[in-house]
mmCIF file of the C-alpha atoms, coordinates in Angstrom:
data_MODEL
# 
_entry.id   MODEL 
# 
loop_
_atom_site.group_PDB 
_atom_site.id 
_atom_site.type_symbol 
_atom_site.label_atom_id 
_atom_site.label_alt_id 
_atom_site.label_comp_id 
_atom_site.label_asym_id 
_atom_site.label_entity_id 
_atom_site.label_seq_id 
_atom_site.pdbx_PDB_ins_code 
_atom_site.Cartn_x 
_atom_site.Cartn_y 
_atom_site.Cartn_z 
_atom_site.occupancy 
_atom_site.B_iso_or_equiv 
_atom_site.pdbx_formal_charge 
_atom_site.auth_seq_id 
_atom_site.auth_comp_id 
_atom_site.auth_asym_id 
_atom_site.auth_atom_id 
_atom_site.pdbx_PDB_model_num 
ATOM 1   C CA . MET A 1 1   ? 102.763 102.920 171.873 1.00 0.00 ? 1   MET A CA 1 
ATOM 2   C CA . LYS A 1 2   ? 100.402 105.562 173.328 1.00 0.00 ? 2   LYS A CA 1 
ATOM 3   C CA . THR A 1 3   ? 101.514 104.864 176.901 1.00 0.00 ? 3   THR A CA 1 
ATOM 4   C CA . LYS A 1 4   ? 105.156 105.418 176.000 1.00 0.00 ? 4   LYS A CA 1 
ATOM 5   C CA . HIS A 1 5   ? 104.290 108.739 174.303 1.00 0.00 ? 5   HIS A CA 1 
ATOM 6   C CA . GLY A 1 6   ? 102.319 109.876 177.364 1.00 0.00 ? 6   GLY A CA 1 
ATOM 7   C CA . ALA A 1 7   ? 105.143 108.904 179.690 1.00 0.00 ? 7   ALA A CA 1 
ATOM 8   C CA . MET A 1 8   ? 107.594 110.845 177.537 1.00 0.00 ? 8   MET A CA 1 
ATOM 9   C CA . GLU A 1 9   ? 105.416 113.990 177.630 1.00 0.00 ? 9   GLU A CA 1 
ATOM 10  C CA . MET A 1 10  ? 105.060 113.787 181.404 1.00 0.00 ? 10  MET A CA 1 
ATOM 11  C CA . SER A 1 11  ? 108.766 113.378 181.988 1.00 0.00 ? 11  SER A CA 1 
ATOM 12  C CA . MET A 1 12  ? 109.553 116.343 179.667 1.00 0.00 ? 12  MET A CA 1 
ATOM 13  C CA . GLY A 1 13  ? 107.035 118.475 181.566 1.00 0.00 ? 13  GLY A CA 1 
ATOM 14  C CA . THR A 1 14  ? 108.587 117.435 184.874 1.00 0.00 ? 14  THR A CA 1 
ATOM 15  C CA . ILE A 1 15  ? 112.080 118.275 183.639 1.00 0.00 ? 15  ILE A CA 1 
ATOM 16  C CA . VAL A 1 16  ? 110.989 121.723 182.407 1.00 0.00 ? 16  VAL A CA 1 
ATOM 17  C CA . THR A 1 17  ? 109.256 122.409 185.739 1.00 0.00 ? 17  THR A CA 1 
ATOM 18  C CA . ILE A 1 18  ? 112.327 121.378 187.703 1.00 0.00 ? 18  ILE A CA 1 
ATOM 19  C CA . VAL A 1 19  ? 114.607 123.591 185.574 1.00 0.00 ? 19  VAL A CA 1 
ATOM 20  C CA . LEU A 1 20  ? 112.303 126.602 186.030 1.00 0.00 ? 20  LEU A CA 1 
ATOM 21  C CA . LEU A 1 21  ? 112.057 126.059 189.792 1.00 0.00 ? 21  LEU A CA 1 
ATOM 22  C CA . MET A 1 22  ? 115.833 125.761 190.112 1.00 0.00 ? 22  MET A CA 1 
ATOM 23  C CA . SER A 1 23  ? 116.257 129.009 188.161 1.00 0.00 ? 23  SER A CA 1 
ATOM 24  C CA . VAL A 1 24  ? 113.858 130.827 190.484 1.00 0.00 ? 24  VAL A CA 1 
ATOM 25  C CA . LEU A 1 25  ? 115.640 129.378 193.534 1.00 0.00 ? 25  LEU A CA 1 
ATOM 26  C CA . VAL A 1 26  ? 119.063 130.541 192.301 1.00 0.00 ? 26  VAL A CA 1 
ATOM 27  C CA . LEU A 1 27  ? 117.758 134.030 191.501 1.00 0.00 ? 27  LEU A CA 1 
ATOM 28  C CA . GLY A 1 28  ? 116.182 134.239 194.968 1.00 0.00 ? 28  GLY A CA 1 
ATOM 29  C CA . LEU A 1 29  ? 119.431 133.238 196.659 1.00 0.00 ? 29  LEU A CA 1 
ATOM 30  C CA . VAL A 1 30  ? 121.398 135.816 194.661 1.00 0.00 ? 30  VAL A CA 1 
ATOM 31  C CA . LEU A 1 31  ? 118.897 138.531 195.641 1.00 0.00 ? 31  LEU A CA 1 
ATOM 32  C CA . VAL A 1 32  ? 119.041 137.646 199.350 1.00 0.00 ? 32  VAL A CA 1 
ATOM 33  C CA . ASN A 1 33  ? 122.859 137.496 199.251 1.00 0.00 ? 33  ASN A CA 1 
ATOM 34  C CA . THR A 1 34  ? 123.034 140.926 197.594 1.00 0.00 ? 34  THR A CA 1 
ATOM 35  C CA . ILE A 1 35  ? 120.712 142.472 200.175 1.00 0.00 ? 35  ILE A CA 1 
ATOM 36  C CA . PHE A 1 36  ? 122.722 141.161 203.130 1.00 0.00 ? 36  PHE A CA 1 
ATOM 37  C CA . LYS A 1 37  ? 126.078 142.134 201.631 1.00 0.00 ? 37  LYS A CA 1 
ATOM 38  C CA . SER A 1 38  ? 124.907 145.704 200.967 1.00 0.00 ? 38  SER A CA 1 
ATOM 39  C CA . ALA A 1 39  ? 123.937 146.257 204.611 1.00 0.00 ? 39  ALA A CA 1 
ATOM 40  C CA . LYS A 1 40  ? 127.089 144.762 206.096 1.00 0.00 ? 40  LYS A CA 1 
ATOM 41  C CA . GLY A 1 41  ? 129.680 147.433 206.817 1.00 0.00 ? 41  GLY A CA 1 
ATOM 42  C CA . ALA A 1 42  ? 130.912 150.905 206.063 1.00 0.00 ? 42  ALA A CA 1 
ATOM 43  C CA . ILE A 1 43  ? 134.246 150.136 204.438 1.00 0.00 ? 43  ILE A CA 1 
ATOM 44  C CA . ASP A 1 44  ? 133.072 150.174 200.805 1.00 0.00 ? 44  ASP A CA 1 
ATOM 45  C CA . LEU A 1 45  ? 130.954 153.301 201.147 1.00 0.00 ? 45  LEU A CA 1 
ATOM 46  C CA . THR A 1 46  ? 132.184 156.649 199.898 1.00 0.00 ? 46  THR A CA 1 
ATOM 47  C CA . ASP A 1 47  ? 131.929 159.559 202.320 1.00 0.00 ? 47  ASP A CA 1 
ATOM 48  C CA . GLN A 1 48  ? 128.789 160.812 200.565 1.00 0.00 ? 48  GLN A CA 1 
ATOM 49  C CA . GLN A 1 49  ? 127.135 157.363 200.669 1.00 0.00 ? 49  GLN A CA 1 
ATOM 50  C CA . LEU A 1 50  ? 128.025 156.997 204.350 1.00 0.00 ? 50  LEU A CA 1 
ATOM 51  C CA . ARG A 1 51  ? 126.593 160.436 205.095 1.00 0.00 ? 51  ARG A CA 1 
ATOM 52  C CA . SER A 1 52  ? 123.382 159.465 203.285 1.00 0.00 ? 52  SER A CA 1 
ATOM 53  C CA . GLU A 1 53  ? 123.053 156.157 205.164 1.00 0.00 ? 53  GLU A CA 1 
ATOM 54  C CA . ILE A 1 54  ? 123.691 157.809 208.536 1.00 0.00 ? 54  ILE A CA 1 
ATOM 55  C CA . SER A 1 55  ? 121.146 160.546 207.833 1.00 0.00 ? 55  SER A CA 1 
ATOM 56  C CA . LYS A 1 56  ? 118.537 157.803 207.308 1.00 0.00 ? 56  LYS A CA 1 
ATOM 57  C CA . ILE A 1 57  ? 119.372 156.300 210.725 1.00 0.00 ? 57  ILE A CA 1 
ATOM 58  C CA . PHE A 1 58  ? 119.119 159.548 212.701 1.00 0.00 ? 58  PHE A CA 1 
ATOM 59  C CA . SER A 1 59  ? 115.829 159.994 214.491 1.00 0.00 ? 59  SER A CA 1 
ATOM 60  C CA . GLU A 1 60  ? 114.631 163.467 215.300 1.00 0.00 ? 60  GLU A CA 1 
ATOM 61  C CA . GLU A 1 61  ? 116.097 163.433 218.802 1.00 0.00 ? 61  GLU A CA 1 
ATOM 62  C CA . SER A 1 62  ? 119.208 161.244 218.481 1.00 0.00 ? 62  SER A CA 1 
ATOM 63  C CA . LYS A 1 63  ? 122.568 162.875 218.973 1.00 0.00 ? 63  LYS A CA 1 
ATOM 64  C CA . ILE A 1 64  ? 124.601 159.942 217.640 1.00 0.00 ? 64  ILE A CA 1 
ATOM 65  C CA . ALA A 1 65  ? 123.967 157.233 215.035 1.00 0.00 ? 65  ALA A CA 1 
ATOM 66  C CA . ILE A 1 66  ? 125.901 154.057 214.208 1.00 0.00 ? 66  ILE A CA 1 
ATOM 67  C CA . TYR A 1 67  ? 125.913 152.464 210.726 1.00 0.00 ? 67  TYR A CA 1 
ATOM 68  C CA . PRO A 1 68  ? 124.901 149.748 210.064 1.00 0.00 ? 68  PRO A CA 1 
ATOM 69  C CA . GLY A 1 69  ? 121.687 150.180 212.007 1.00 0.00 ? 69  GLY A CA 1 
ATOM 70  C CA . THR A 1 70  ? 121.996 146.683 213.489 1.00 0.00 ? 70  THR A CA 1 
ATOM 71  C CA . LYS A 1 71  ? 125.189 147.881 215.230 1.00 0.00 ? 71  LYS A CA 1 
ATOM 72  C CA . LEU A 1 72  ? 126.792 144.520 214.419 1.00 0.00 ? 72  LEU A CA 1 
ATOM 73  C CA . VAL A 1 73  ? 129.588 144.029 211.886 1.00 0.00 ? 73  VAL A CA 1 
ATOM 74  C CA . GLU A 1 74  ? 130.942 140.593 211.075 1.00 0.00 ? 74  GLU A CA 1 
ATOM 75  C CA . ILE A 1 75  ? 134.624 140.706 210.136 1.00 0.00 ? 75  ILE A CA 1 
ATOM 76  C CA . LYS A 1 76  ? 136.706 137.759 209.003 1.00 0.00 ? 76  LYS A CA 1 
ATOM 77  C CA . GLN A 1 77  ? 140.232 137.317 210.309 1.00 0.00 ? 77  GLN A CA 1 
ATOM 78  C CA . GLU A 1 78  ? 142.813 138.986 208.054 1.00 0.00 ? 78  GLU A CA 1 
ATOM 79  C CA . SER A 1 79  ? 140.135 141.409 206.773 1.00 0.00 ? 79  SER A CA 1 
ATOM 80  C CA . THR A 1 80  ? 139.256 145.064 207.204 1.00 0.00 ? 80  THR A CA 1 
ATOM 81  C CA . ASP A 1 81  ? 135.741 146.408 207.762 1.00 0.00 ? 81  ASP A CA 1 
ATOM 82  C CA . GLY A 1 82  ? 134.190 149.094 209.852 1.00 0.00 ? 82  GLY A CA 1 
ATOM 83  C CA . VAL A 1 83  ? 131.294 151.171 211.075 1.00 0.00 ? 83  VAL A CA 1 
ATOM 84  C CA . GLY A 1 84  ? 130.066 154.658 210.391 1.00 0.00 ? 84  GLY A CA 1 
ATOM 85  C CA . VAL A 1 85  ? 129.529 157.119 213.217 1.00 0.00 ? 85  VAL A CA 1 
ATOM 86  C CA . GLY A 1 86  ? 127.256 160.132 212.879 1.00 0.00 ? 86  GLY A CA 1 
ATOM 87  C CA . ILE A 1 87  ? 127.224 163.032 215.330 1.00 0.00 ? 87  ILE A CA 1 
ATOM 88  C CA . LYS A 1 88  ? 124.391 165.576 215.247 1.00 0.00 ? 88  LYS A CA 1 
ATOM 89  C CA . ASN A 1 89  ? 124.478 168.957 216.970 1.00 0.00 ? 89  ASN A CA 1 
ATOM 90  C CA . LEU A 1 90  ? 121.248 169.135 218.970 1.00 0.00 ? 90  LEU A CA 1 
ATOM 91  C CA . LEU A 1 91  ? 122.480 171.491 221.677 1.00 0.00 ? 91  LEU A CA 1 
ATOM 92  C CA . GLN A 1 92  ? 119.588 173.604 222.962 1.00 0.00 ? 92  GLN A CA 1 
ATOM 93  C CA . GLY A 1 93  ? 119.800 177.368 223.149 1.00 0.00 ? 93  GLY A CA 1 
ATOM 94  C CA . GLN A 1 94  ? 123.090 177.545 221.272 1.00 0.00 ? 94  GLN A CA 1 
ATOM 95  C CA . ALA A 1 95  ? 123.534 179.199 217.929 1.00 0.00 ? 95  ALA A CA 1 
ATOM 96  C CA . GLY A 1 96  ? 126.561 178.968 215.687 1.00 0.00 ? 96  GLY A CA 1 
ATOM 97  C CA . THR A 1 97  ? 129.136 176.230 215.542 1.00 0.00 ? 97  THR A CA 1 
ATOM 98  C CA . LYS A 1 98  ? 130.276 173.996 218.391 1.00 0.00 ? 98  LYS A CA 1 
ATOM 99  C CA . THR A 1 99  ? 133.346 171.761 218.430 1.00 0.00 ? 99  THR A CA 1 
ATOM 100 C CA . PHE A 1 100 ? 132.826 168.030 218.980 1.00 0.00 ? 100 PHE A CA 1 
ATOM 101 C CA . SER A 1 101 ? 135.135 165.058 219.469 1.00 0.00 ? 101 SER A CA 1 
ATOM 102 C CA . TYR A 1 102 ? 134.689 161.312 219.785 1.00 0.00 ? 102 TYR A CA 1 
ATOM 103 C CA . GLU A 1 103 ? 136.618 158.256 220.920 1.00 0.00 ? 103 GLU A CA 1 
ATOM 104 C CA . ALA A 1 104 ? 135.933 154.545 220.364 1.00 0.00 ? 104 ALA A CA 1 
ATOM 105 C CA . VAL A 1 105 ? 136.885 152.351 223.319 1.00 0.00 ? 105 VAL A CA 1 
ATOM 106 C CA . VAL A 1 106 ? 136.512 148.671 224.150 1.00 0.00 ? 106 VAL A CA 1 
ATOM 107 C CA . SER A 1 107 ? 133.497 148.311 226.414 1.00 0.00 ? 107 SER A CA 1 
ATOM 108 C CA . ASP A 1 108 ? 133.339 144.630 227.233 1.00 0.00 ? 108 ASP A CA 1 
ATOM 109 C CA . PRO A 1 109 ? 133.798 143.662 230.900 1.00 0.00 ? 109 PRO A CA 1 
ATOM 110 C CA . ASP A 1 110 ? 134.086 139.924 230.120 1.00 0.00 ? 110 ASP A CA 1 
ATOM 111 C CA . LEU A 1 111 ? 136.524 140.394 227.232 1.00 0.00 ? 111 LEU A CA 1 
ATOM 112 C CA . GLY A 1 112 ? 139.351 138.279 228.645 1.00 0.00 ? 112 GLY A CA 1 
ATOM 113 C CA . ARG A 1 113 ? 137.076 135.427 229.722 1.00 0.00 ? 113 ARG A CA 1 
ATOM 114 C CA . LYS A 1 114 ? 134.962 135.119 226.581 1.00 0.00 ? 114 LYS A CA 1 
ATOM 115 C CA . CYS A 1 115 ? 137.657 135.952 224.024 1.00 0.00 ? 115 CYS A CA 1 
ATOM 116 C CA . GLY A 1 116 ? 140.501 133.686 225.039 1.00 0.00 ? 116 GLY A CA 1 
ATOM 117 C CA . GLY A 1 117 ? 142.372 136.106 227.283 1.00 0.00 ? 117 GLY A CA 1 
ATOM 118 C CA . VAL A 1 118 ? 142.858 138.859 224.693 1.00 0.00 ? 118 VAL A CA 1 
ATOM 119 C CA . SER A 1 119 ? 143.516 142.247 226.308 1.00 0.00 ? 119 SER A CA 1 
ATOM 120 C CA . GLU A 1 120 ? 141.705 145.557 225.800 1.00 0.00 ? 120 GLU A CA 1 
ATOM 121 C CA . GLU A 1 121 ? 144.945 147.079 224.506 1.00 0.00 ? 121 GLU A CA 1 
ATOM 122 C CA . THR A 1 122 ? 145.271 144.378 221.828 1.00 0.00 ? 122 THR A CA 1 
ATOM 123 C CA . VAL A 1 123 ? 141.661 144.850 220.686 1.00 0.00 ? 123 VAL A CA 1 
ATOM 124 C CA . THR A 1 124 ? 142.045 148.635 220.665 1.00 0.00 ? 124 THR A CA 1 
ATOM 125 C CA . ASN A 1 125 ? 145.061 148.255 218.386 1.00 0.00 ? 125 ASN A CA 1 
ATOM 126 C CA . TRP A 1 126 ? 142.812 146.508 215.824 1.00 0.00 ? 126 TRP A CA 1 
ATOM 127 C CA . ILE A 1 127 ? 141.242 149.925 215.127 1.00 0.00 ? 127 ILE A CA 1 
ATOM 128 C CA . SER A 1 128 ? 143.370 151.071 212.202 1.00 0.00 ? 128 SER A CA 1 
ATOM 129 C CA . THR A 1 129 ? 141.601 154.351 211.413 1.00 0.00 ? 129 THR A CA 1 
ATOM 130 C CA . GLY A 1 130 ? 139.156 156.575 213.262 1.00 0.00 ? 130 GLY A CA 1 
ATOM 131 C CA . ARG A 1 131 ? 139.798 155.521 216.856 1.00 0.00 ? 131 ARG A CA 1 
ATOM 132 C CA . SER A 1 132 ? 139.230 159.130 217.863 1.00 0.00 ? 132 SER A CA 1 
ATOM 133 C CA . GLU A 1 133 ? 138.854 162.528 216.275 1.00 0.00 ? 133 GLU A CA 1 
ATOM 134 C CA . GLN A 1 134 ? 139.090 166.003 217.719 1.00 0.00 ? 134 GLN A CA 1 
ATOM 135 C CA . ASN A 1 135 ? 137.885 169.430 216.559 1.00 0.00 ? 135 ASN A CA 1 
ATOM 136 C CA . ILE A 1 136 ? 134.805 168.449 214.551 1.00 0.00 ? 136 ILE A CA 1 
ATOM 137 C CA . PRO A 1 137 ? 132.950 171.721 213.929 1.00 0.00 ? 137 PRO A CA 1 
ATOM 138 C CA . LEU A 1 138 ? 129.163 171.367 213.694 1.00 0.00 ? 138 LEU A CA 1 
ATOM 139 C CA . ALA A 1 139 ? 126.605 174.101 213.188 1.00 0.00 ? 139 ALA A CA 1 
ATOM 140 C CA . SER A 1 140 ? 123.363 173.848 215.123 1.00 0.00 ? 140 SER A CA 1 
ATOM 141 C CA . GLY A 1 141 ? 121.209 171.055 213.617 1.00 0.00 ? 141 GLY A CA 1 
ATOM 142 C CA . ASP A 1 142 ? 123.983 169.800 211.297 1.00 0.00 ? 142 ASP A CA 1 
ATOM 143 C CA . PHE A 1 143 ? 125.706 166.416 211.458 1.00 0.00 ? 143 PHE A CA 1 
ATOM 144 C CA . SER A 1 144 ? 129.054 164.881 210.605 1.00 0.00 ? 144 SER A CA 1 
ATOM 145 C CA . SER A 1 145 ? 129.958 161.314 209.654 1.00 0.00 ? 145 SER A CA 1 
ATOM 146 C CA . GLN A 1 146 ? 133.194 159.407 210.243 1.00 0.00 ? 146 GLN A CA 1 
ATOM 147 C CA . LYS A 1 147 ? 134.433 155.851 209.681 1.00 0.00 ? 147 LYS A CA 1 
ATOM 148 C CA . ILE A 1 148 ? 135.995 153.574 212.247 1.00 0.00 ? 148 ILE A CA 1 
ATOM 149 C CA . LEU A 1 149 ? 137.973 150.868 210.436 1.00 0.00 ? 149 LEU A CA 1 
ATOM 150 C CA . LEU A 1 150 ? 139.088 147.652 212.098 1.00 0.00 ? 150 LEU A CA 1 
ATOM 151 C CA . GLU A 1 151 ? 141.767 145.264 210.828 1.00 0.00 ? 151 GLU A CA 1 
ATOM 152 C CA . ILE A 1 152 ? 141.368 141.826 212.371 1.00 0.00 ? 152 ILE A CA 1 
ATOM 153 C CA . PRO A 1 153 ? 144.616 139.789 212.386 1.00 0.00 ? 153 PRO A CA 1 
ATOM 154 C CA . VAL A 1 154 ? 144.966 136.060 211.832 1.00 0.00 ? 154 VAL A CA 1 
ATOM 155 C CA . GLY A 1 155 ? 144.798 134.314 215.193 1.00 0.00 ? 155 GLY A CA 1 
ATOM 156 C CA . ALA A 1 156 ? 142.262 136.745 216.658 1.00 0.00 ? 156 ALA A CA 1 
ATOM 157 C CA . PRO A 1 157 ? 139.754 134.873 218.835 1.00 0.00 ? 157 PRO A CA 1 
ATOM 158 C CA . LEU A 1 158 ? 136.402 134.043 217.248 1.00 0.00 ? 158 LEU A CA 1 
ATOM 159 C CA . CYS A 1 159 ? 134.074 136.019 219.504 1.00 0.00 ? 159 CYS A CA 1 
ATOM 160 C CA . THR A 1 160 ? 131.910 139.141 219.685 1.00 0.00 ? 160 THR A CA 1 
ATOM 161 C CA . ILE A 1 161 ? 133.388 142.321 221.161 1.00 0.00 ? 161 ILE A CA 1 
ATOM 162 C CA . ARG A 1 162 ? 131.539 145.492 222.172 1.00 0.00 ? 162 ARG A CA 1 
ATOM 163 C CA . PHE A 1 163 ? 132.919 148.966 221.532 1.00 0.00 ? 163 PHE A CA 1 
ATOM 164 C CA . ARG A 1 164 ? 131.534 152.220 222.919 1.00 0.00 ? 164 ARG A CA 1 
ATOM 165 C CA . VAL A 1 165 ? 131.681 155.544 221.078 1.00 0.00 ? 165 VAL A CA 1 
ATOM 166 C CA . ASN A 1 166 ? 131.842 158.492 223.484 1.00 0.00 ? 166 ASN A CA 1 
ATOM 167 C CA . VAL A 1 167 ? 131.078 161.934 222.027 1.00 0.00 ? 167 VAL A CA 1 
ATOM 168 C CA . ASN A 1 168 ? 132.099 165.120 223.822 1.00 0.00 ? 168 ASN A CA 1 
ATOM 169 C CA . THR A 1 169 ? 131.721 168.837 223.228 1.00 0.00 ? 169 THR A CA 1 
ATOM 170 C CA . GLU A 1 170 ? 134.063 171.520 224.423 1.00 0.00 ? 170 GLU A CA 1 
ATOM 171 C CA . ASP A 1 171 ? 131.788 171.706 227.505 1.00 0.00 ? 171 ASP A CA 1 
ATOM 172 C CA . GLY A 1 172 ? 131.915 167.987 228.415 1.00 0.00 ? 172 GLY A CA 1 
ATOM 173 C CA . ALA A 1 173 ? 130.123 164.703 227.729 1.00 0.00 ? 173 ALA A CA 1 
ATOM 174 C CA . TYR A 1 174 ? 127.487 164.867 224.960 1.00 0.00 ? 174 TYR A CA 1 
ATOM 175 C CA . ALA A 1 175 ? 126.326 161.360 223.900 1.00 0.00 ? 175 ALA A CA 1 
ATOM 176 C CA . THR A 1 176 ? 127.366 157.723 223.836 1.00 0.00 ? 176 THR A CA 1 
ATOM 177 C CA . ASP A 1 177 ? 126.406 154.638 221.815 1.00 0.00 ? 177 ASP A CA 1 
ATOM 178 C CA . PHE A 1 178 ? 127.855 151.209 221.050 1.00 0.00 ? 178 PHE A CA 1 
ATOM 179 C CA . PHE A 1 179 ? 128.581 148.758 218.254 1.00 0.00 ? 179 PHE A CA 1 
ATOM 180 C CA . ASP A 1 180 ? 129.652 145.116 218.215 1.00 0.00 ? 180 ASP A CA 1 
ATOM 181 C CA . ILE A 1 181 ? 132.081 143.272 215.997 1.00 0.00 ? 181 ILE A CA 1 
ATOM 182 C CA . LYS A 1 182 ? 131.804 139.546 215.487 1.00 0.00 ? 182 LYS A CA 1 
ATOM 183 C CA . ILE A 1 183 ? 135.071 137.948 214.443 1.00 0.00 ? 183 ILE A CA 1 
ATOM 184 C CA . LYS A 1 184 ? 134.722 135.055 212.014 1.00 0.00 ? 184 LYS A CA 1 
ATOM 185 C CA . ALA A 1 185 ? 137.266 132.597 210.649 1.00 0.00 ? 185 ALA A CA 1 
ATOM 186 C CA . LYS A 1 186 ? 139.016 133.629 207.433 1.00 0.00 ? 186 LYS A CA 1 
# 
């Protein structure tokens, strides 16, 4: 009778241990999932949140910043997501306000080969909002943040595409940076 009682206690202890370990595993997975979802794209951020995130990315000497900091956004077909673009006025010897502009362009020389023959014009048309903006006034040392939103249609090739953001002042070219979008199945 004692051996049966001991076996019962051991199996109850094992079951309790397994339940506790499974609980910790599930909580860990939820935490990791939450962290990765929060750093994904700029679409759900308000303008103030985007401005805050971009200000964290700016280094002391950078003229342009892309959010998320990884410069990679994964977008599922038939979904909308985007990136944040920050422009900082670091013009030397200039006081007052200068006018800036930017344009996002496809910057992928192998686009047709690696993405099933899709054209630059087609990919550019996926940018629904924020393809370019003119007349952005910035005081010396200040910065501005904008969103570039992309709507990926069903049937878009599953590949990674590079975009370049070119920033200009009224005097000419100012800064350039890039971001990538990775298209995933819906």
